[in-house]
C-alpha positions, 0 to 999 in steps of 0.5 A, spaced: 500 500 500 502 506 498 504 511 504 500 517 505 504 523 503 506 528 509 503 535 507 507 542 508 502 547 510 503 555 512 498 557 517 496 564 520 499 563 527 497 570 529 493 576 526 497 582 525 497 589 528 498 593 522 504 591 518 505 583 518 511 580 520 514 573 519 511 571 526 504 571 524 506 565 519 507 558 522 510 552 518 506 545 519 507 538 517 501 533 517 500 526 514 494 527 509 488 522 510 485 517 506 481 519 500 473 518 500 469 516 494 469 522 490 475 525 492 482 527 489 489 528 492 492 535 489 499 536 489 500 543 489 505 545 483 504 553 484 501 558 489 499 565 487 501 570 492 496 576 491 495 583 495 487 581 497 491 576 502 492 581 507 485 582 508 484 575 510 489 576 515 484 580 519 478 579 523 474 584 520 467 584 516 469 584 509 466 581 503 470 574 504 471 570 511 477 571 514 482 566 515 482 562 522 488 563 526 491 556 525 488 555 519 491 554 512 493 561 508 488 562 503 490 562 495 489 560 488 494 554 486 495 550 480 496 543 482 497 536 479 492 530 481 496 525 485 491 520 486 483 520 484 477 517 487 473 521 482 471 519 475 471 526 473 479 526 474 485 522 473 492 522 476 496 526 472 491 532 470 493 539 471 488 543 475 486 550 477 484 550 484 484 554 491 487 550 496 492 555 499 499 555 502 500 547 502 503 542 498 497 537 498 490 538 499 484 534 498 478 536 494 471 533 492 473 536 485 467 541 485 472 547 485 477 545 480 478 547 473 482 542 468 488 546 465 491 544 458 499 545 458 499 545 451 494 551 450 498 556 455 503 555 460 500 553 466 502 559 471 498 563 466 492 561 470 494 564 476 496 571 472 494 573 466 489 568 464 487 567 471 484 572 477 488 578 476 487 578 468 480 577 469 480 583 474 483 587 469 478 585 464 472 586 468 474 592 471 475 595 464 469 592 461 464 594 466 466 600 470 472 603 466 469 603 459 475 606 456 474 610 449 478 611 443 482 618 445 481 618 452 486 618 457 487 612 462 491 612 468 493 606 472 496 605 479 501 599 480 502 599 473 507 593 473 503 588 477 499 583 475 492 587 474 495 594 472 499 591 467 493 588 464 489 594 465 494 598 461 495 593 455 487 592 454 486 600 455 491 601 449 487 595 445 481 600 446 484 606 443 486 610 450 492 613 451 495 610 457 499 613 463 502 608 468 504 609 475 510 604 478 515 604 483 522 605 480 526 606 474 526 599 472 518 598 472 517 604 469 522 602 463 518 595 462 511 598 462 513 603 457 518 599 452 515 592 453 508 593 454 507 600 450 504 604 455 504 612 452 507 614 459 510 611 465 511 615 472 515 613 478 511 614 484 517 615 488 519 621 484 519 628 489 515 631 483 510 626 482 504 630 482 507 635 477 509 629 473 502 626 473 499 633 471 504 634 465 502 627 463 495 628 463 494 635 460 487 634 458 485 631 465 484 623 466 477 620 464 479 613 467 483 612 473 484 604 475 485 604 482 490 599 485 493 603 491 490 609 494 495 613 498 499 619 495 497 616 488 490 617 489 491 624 492 495 626 486 490 623 481 484 626 484 484 633 482 486 631 475 479 627 474 475 630 468 467 630 468 464 624 468 471 620 469 470 613 471 474 610 477 474 602 478 476 601 485 480 594 485 485 595 491 488 600 496 494 597 498 497 603 501 492 602 506 492 595 507 496 595 514 492 601 517 487 599 522 480 600 521 479 607 524 486 610 521 486 616 517 491 619 513 492 626 514 486 630 514 479 628 513 478 628 505 471 625 505 468 632 504 472 634 498 471 627 495 464 627 495 463 634 493 467 632 486 463 626 485 457 631 485 460 637 481 464 632 476 459 627 476 464 622 477 462 614 477 467 611 483 465 603 483 468 598 488 468 591 485 470 584 486 472 580 480 467 574 482 461 579 481 462 578 473 463 571 473 459 570 467 464 574 463 469 569 464 468 565 458 469 571 454 475 573 457 478 566 456 477 567 449 479 574 448 485 574 452 487 568 449 487 571 442 490 577 444 496 573 447 497 569 441 497 576 437 502 579 441 498 584 444 497 582 451 504 580 454 505 578 461 511 578 466 512 573 472 516 573 478 517 566 481 520 564 488 522 557 489 519 553 495 513 554 499 517 555 506 519 562 502 512 564 501 511 568 507 517 573 506 515 573 498 508 576 501 511 581 505 515 583 499 509 584 495 506 588 500 512 593 499 512 592 492 518 588 492 516 583 486 516 585 479 510 582 475 505 576 477 508 573 484 508 566 484 511 560 489 513 554 485 512 549 490 513 543 486 517 541 480 
């Protein structure tokens, strides 16, 4: 009889107070139980690390349940079926799953989607052809709606979502201004991805650079950051500007009652009224029925060379916490993925 594998997993050891630290995570090992009828054993190949995971570490009311203390950290994965007692899957199948920060997991198959390694590299299911790419697509299609000749600005423009937003907006005919952190990332989005302008948000004259890059104002602002980037963009928003709010990474480590400087709400509300702004927060799963369109369209754009992507791959599940902490500080360059197994 084949011995049961020992799963390595990373759990939430404690809830962070402000900025997460390594001590908030704990590595554990546990022998995997036997499969029941209808179940499969997943061997994780790749783990996606994404900013939303910071919110799952807090015990606060949100659109999704937080990770329990002692629970496996949540995350999307690409896995290989190691064993199967489910007629829909066989050993060796490659699937997209949501089994979290662990080397092995058991699934009843309901949440799995088979991947074809011949169609696209399997890591793309965690990035450009996965949740981040679909987030960009859904936010633009349903909220941003860029038109030919308009100016679109996107924050965190070298990241998995932001880089896709800028390229898709270019395909729509918009003029694209990307905001990124550091010269290397700015060079990448301008030269490799074809953005019209790239601006380093670390620059001392960042607000002036944004204003100069948008002489006709901003029609669409795809928000991933908040903080000083929002403050620089806000005065430049045109009448009827659309603002898909995808993330606010600059604020993820603040407490629920934290305020950054003076209360900006009255000024923002006046602008919403005076300029007829459309500001809409969204979670990509709201538009799940559009995923087939996305897979078809994004796949075609990749084949045509109109949609490019960059991956930042870290080896070893044990390195996931440090990589995640770096993600929250912008140290990654491209879609951050942990290679868990060969």
